[in-house]
C-alpha positions as CSV (number, residue, x, y, z in Angstrom):
1,M,34.6,63.4,30.4
2,I,34.7,59.5,32.2
3,D,30.1,60.3,32.2
4,I,30.5,60.7,28.7
5,V,32.5,57.7,27.3
6,L,30.4,55.1,29.9
7,L,26.7,56.9,27.8
8,V,28.5,56.7,24.7
9,G,30.1,53.0,25.7
10,R,26.3,52.1,26.3
11,L,24.6,53.2,23.8
12,L,27.0,51.6,22.1
13,L,26.3,47.6,24.2
14,V,22.5,48.8,23.3
15,A,23.4,49.2,19.4
16,L,25.0,45.6,19.2
17,L,22.4,44.1,22.0
18,Y,20.0,44.7,18.4
19,L,21.8,43.8,16.5
20,F,22.5,40.9,17.8
21,L,18.5,40.3,18.6
22,F,17.7,41.2,15.2
23,A,20.2,39.0,13.3
24,V,18.0,35.7,15.4
25,M,15.2,36.9,14.5
26,K,15.7,36.8,10.6
27,T,17.9,33.4,11.5
28,G,15.3,31.6,13.1
29,I,12.0,33.0,10.5
30,G,14.8,32.2,7.4
31,L,14.3,27.6,9.1
32,V,10.7,28.3,9.9
33,R,10.6,29.0,6.1
34,G,13.3,26.8,5.1
35,Q,10.8,24.0,7.3
36,R,7.8,24.9,5.4
37,E,9.0,24.4,2.5
38,K,10.0,21.8,3.0
39,D,7.9,19.4,5.3
40,R,5.9,18.1,2.5
41,T,5.0,15.1,4.0
42,W,4.1,11.4,2.1
43,T,0.8,10.1,2.0
44,V,-0.9,7.3,1.0
45,S,-4.5,6.8,-0.6
46,V,-6.7,3.3,-0.8
47,E,-8.2,4.1,-4.0
48,R,-9.2,0.5,-4.4
49,G,-9.7,-3.0,-2.5
50,P,-12.5,-3.1,0.7
51,K,-15.8,-0.3,1.0
52,E,-14.4,0.4,4.5
53,L,-11.3,0.9,3.3
54,R,-11.9,3.4,-0.1
55,G,-10.7,7.1,-0.2
56,V,-8.4,6.6,3.5
57,S,-5.9,8.4,3.5
58,I,-2.9,8.3,6.2
59,Q,0.3,10.7,6.4
60,V,3.5,9.1,6.4
61,L,5.5,10.6,9.5
62,G,7.5,7.1,10.1
63,P,7.1,3.6,9.6
64,V,4.1,2.6,8.1
65,V,3.0,-1.0,8.4
66,V,0.0,-2.9,5.8
67,G,-0.9,-6.2,6.2
68,R,-3.7,-8.2,7.9
69,A,-2.7,-8.3,11.3
70,P,-4.3,-6.0,14.6
71,G,-1.0,-4.5,15.0
72,A,-0.5,-2.9,11.3
73,D,-0.8,0.8,10.5
74,I,-3.1,0.0,7.6
75,L,-5.7,-2.5,8.7
76,I,-6.5,-4.4,5.4
77,P,-9.2,-7.7,6.0
78,G,-8.4,-10.8,3.4
79,G,-7.1,-14.2,2.1
80,Y,-4.7,-12.0,-0.3
81,V,-2.9,-10.2,2.4
82,S,0.2,-11.2,5.1
83,G,0.0,-10.3,8.9
84,R,2.7,-7.9,8.5
85,H,2.7,-7.7,4.2
86,A,4.6,-4.4,3.8
87,R,6.0,-1.3,5.7
88,F,6.4,2.6,3.6
89,Q,9.2,4.1,5.3
90,P,10.3,7.7,4.9
91,M,13.8,8.2,4.8
92,G,15.3,11.5,3.4
93,K,13.4,12.7,0.2
94,E,12.1,10.1,-0.2
95,L,8.8,7.1,0.2
96,I,10.4,3.4,0.6
97,V,8.2,0.9,0.2
98,E,9.3,-3.0,1.6
99,D,7.8,-6.3,0.9
100,L,8.1,-8.4,4.7
101,D,8.4,-12.1,3.5
102,S,4.6,-11.5,2.2
103,R,3.3,-14.6,0.6
104,N,1.3,-13.1,-3.0
105,G,4.3,-9.9,-2.6
106,T,4.2,-6.1,-3.5
107,L,3.6,-4.8,-6.2
108,V,4.2,-1.3,-7.5
109,N,2.8,-0.2,-10.5
110,G,2.4,-3.5,-11.6
111,E,6.5,-4.6,-11.3
112,E,7.1,-6.8,-7.7
113,V,8.8,-5.4,-5.0
114,T,11.4,-7.9,-4.7
115,Q,14.4,-5.4,-2.4
116,P,13.3,-1.5,-0.4
117,T,12.3,-0.2,-4.0
118,A,12.1,4.2,-3.2
119,V,8.4,5.2,-5.0
120,R,7.0,8.4,-6.6
121,E,3.6,10.5,-6.2
122,G,1.9,9.1,-8.6
123,D,2.8,5.8,-8.1
124,I,0.3,2.9,-7.3
125,V,1.8,0.2,-4.8
126,T,-0.8,-3.0,-4.6
127,V,-1.0,-5.6,-1.4
128,G,-3.0,-8.4,-2.4
129,D,-6.3,-7.3,-4.0
130,V,-5.9,-3.5,-3.0
131,E,-4.1,-0.5,-4.7
132,M,-2.6,2.5,-2.7
133,R,-1.5,5.8,-5.3
134,V,1.3,8.0,-3.3
135,S,1.4,11.4,-2.8
136,R,2.8,14.6,-1.3
137,A,1.0,16.9,1.2
């Protein structure tokens, strides 16, 4: 009699273990699918400016500084661009562009940026004589 109880107990334990593993796998697969759908990254592409920059695209995964200083992520040579001119920063689902107290300012769709501003897909950000289009990938 005790052998039958132990056998049923073992079978029940194995069944519960399989149910637990199935639930964990289902949750993990759901999380991965959700991350792929949500994780569309922002991209900044140079459309107008010096020949060597035209067509350059950079994914904005963290802060991206635009300027003429050697430490800038997007290096733009020219007198109209400050050393650290502007910064792109992803915040949640938005992309924020901020002027870093540049001499000639930063424009979004022709409007001067005076404070950190959220940009949308398709917006044009102008730094000096360089135009960059914002998109999602």
